[in-house]
C-alpha positions as CSV (number, residue, x, y, z in Angstrom):
1,M,28.6,219.7,26.1
2,L,26.1,221.1,23.9
3,T,27.4,220.1,20.0
4,W,26.1,216.8,20.2
5,M,22.7,219.1,18.6
6,Y,22.8,221.9,16.1
7,W,21.8,224.7,17.6
8,T,20.0,227.2,15.9
9,P,18.3,230.6,17.0
10,E,15.2,229.3,16.6
11,V,15.2,226.0,18.2
12,A,17.2,227.9,21.4
13,I,14.2,229.6,21.1
14,F,11.5,226.9,21.2
15,F,13.2,225.7,23.9
16,A,13.3,229.0,26.3
17,C,9.5,228.9,25.6
18,V,9.7,225.5,26.8
19,V,11.5,226.2,29.8
20,V,9.3,229.3,30.4
21,M,6.2,227.7,30.5
22,L,7.1,224.5,32.3
23,A,8.3,227.4,35.1
24,G,5.3,229.8,34.8
25,M,2.8,226.4,35.2
26,T,4.4,225.2,38.2
27,V,4.7,228.9,40.2
28,W,0.8,228.9,39.1
29,E,0.1,225.5,40.7
30,W,1.7,226.8,43.8
31,R,-0.5,229.8,44.0
32,A,-4.2,228.2,42.9
33,P,-4.3,224.5,42.4
34,T,-6.0,223.2,39.4
35,V,-9.1,221.3,39.1
36,E,-10.4,219.0,36.5
37,R,-12.0,220.1,33.9
38,K,-13.9,218.5,30.5
39,G,-12.9,219.9,27.0
40,F,-12.7,219.3,23.7
41,L,-10.7,216.9,24.8
42,P,-12.2,213.1,25.4
43,I,-10.8,213.0,29.1
44,S,-11.1,215.5,32.0
45,T,-7.6,217.0,32.3
46,T,-5.8,219.3,34.6
47,R,-3.4,222.4,33.4
48,G,-0.6,220.3,33.7
49,D,-2.4,217.8,31.6
50,R,-3.2,220.1,29.1
51,L,0.1,221.8,29.0
52,F,1.6,218.0,28.4
53,I,-0.9,217.1,25.3
54,G,-0.1,220.6,24.4
55,L,3.6,220.5,24.4
56,L,3.1,217.2,22.4
57,A,0.7,218.9,20.0
58,A,3.3,221.6,19.2
59,A,6.2,219.0,19.1
60,Y,4.2,217.0,16.0
61,V,3.4,220.7,14.4
62,N,6.8,221.2,14.1
63,L,7.5,217.8,12.6
64,G,5.0,218.2,10.2
65,W,6.4,221.5,9.3
66,L,9.7,220.3,8.6
67,A,8.0,217.6,6.8
68,L,6.2,219.7,4.5
69,T,8.2,222.4,3.5
70,S,11.8,222.2,1.5
71,E,14.9,222.4,3.3
72,G,16.1,226.0,2.9
73,A,12.5,227.1,4.5
74,S,12.2,229.0,7.1
75,I,10.7,227.1,10.1
76,W,9.3,230.4,12.0
77,P,5.8,229.8,10.5
78,G,5.6,226.1,12.4
79,F,7.0,227.4,15.3
80,A,4.0,230.0,15.1
81,A,1.2,227.1,13.9
82,S,2.7,224.7,17.4
83,V,2.0,228.4,19.6
84,V,-1.3,228.2,18.5
85,V,-2.0,224.8,19.1
86,L,-0.5,224.9,22.3
87,L,-2.7,227.6,23.2
88,L,-5.6,226.4,21.6
89,V,-5.2,222.8,24.0
90,M,-4.8,225.0,27.5
91,W,-7.6,227.2,26.7
92,K,-10.5,224.8,25.5
93,G,-9.1,221.5,25.7
């Protein structure tokens, strides 16, 4: 069933983190409904908007890391950079 993709521990951890974030945001939205606010992003956003934008940015950071490094390089620095970008967008976006 999952043979269409080459699953490494890093890929599994990345997708597990995304699932945990989505579940956490769902619970957070039920407990405290969001209010739109304006941060450094050029639009007013809700928590869900910032999560979506942050996940897209994290994906691009990971793809950029893969494009700039050699084939045998570790992807952990790219993962760490994507987490930092996601947290920055969620916090200040």
